N, C-alpha and C positions, 0 to 999 in steps of 0.2 A: 812197765813203768807206770806208777800211779799218776793221777792228775796233780798238776803242780799249781799252787796258788802263789801269786806274786803280790807282795805288798810294797808299794813305793810311797814313801813319805818325803815330801818336800817341805823344808822349813822356809818360810817366807819372811822377807824383811818386814819389821814391824811397820804398819801403816800402808803396806802395799797389797794386802789381801784383796781389797775392792778392785784394784787394777788387775790382779791375777785373775779373779773371777770374770772380769770383763773380757780379758784376752781369751780365756777358755771359751766363753759364750760366743764371742764374735768370730774367733779364728780356730782355736784348738779343737773344740768339739765338732764344728763343721768339717774340718780336715779329717778327723778321726772317722766320722760317719761317711764322708765321701769315699774315703779309701777302704771302707769296710773294716777298719782296724777295731772299731767298737764292739764287734761281735764277741770278743774274747774278754770284754770288760764286765766286771761284776758291779763296780760302782765308784764314784768319786764322793769324797766326804771332806769337810774340814772341821778342825777342832773347836769345840765350844767350851770345854772345861780342860783341866789338866795342862799339859804343855800346849800353849796357844800358838797361833800363826803357823798352823801346819795344814797342808793339803795332802790328803791320803787317797790313793786309789788302789783297788784290788783287781787282779786279772786272773783268769783261769786258763790253763794251757793243758793240752793232752800229754805233753812230754817236754823234756828240755830241748829237744830239737825243734818242737813246735814254738816254744818260747823264744829261742834264739832266732828263728826265721821271722817271727812277728816283729821283733825289735829291729832286726836288720832291714826288713822292708819298710817299717815305719820311719827309720832314721834315714832312709834314702828317698823319702817322699818330700819333694820341694815345698809343697804347701804346708805340711806340718813343720818342717824345719824352719820356715819363715816365721811361724808362730813361736817356735822354741827359742829362736834368737832374740825375740822380744821378751820372752819369759825369763830366760836365765839370768839377767842382771838383778832380778828381784828375789832370787833364791839364795839362801845361805849355805844350804847343804841338802844332799839327797841321800836317803837310806833305802836300800832295797833288801827285802827279806823274802826268801823262798820258803813256802810252808807246804807240808803234806797233810792231807786229811787224816783225821783220826780214824780208827777202825769202827767207831760207833758214832751215833748222832747224825743229824742232818748235815748236808754239805750243799753249798750253792752250785 
């Protein structure tokens, strides 16, 4: 099975991005690092042009089993879920896209 890249896009309520960033900095990111969940993270980004008010993050997994185990473990982490319960009311929707690397070019 090839490496799987997961793109997660959260559409944030207009006017709430600063609060989302603050929550991630104070609670979300520390929980991800403390639980060593950040090891599979490629990066977090937020939109500056095009469709605005979006928080995008990319993850890299060795297989679908690896991906499913990661999310199961993260969603059973009390510290992260306390953060998520504060974040969710500010999100309008979530899109998840699984991507496979092309057979050419560089890959993260």
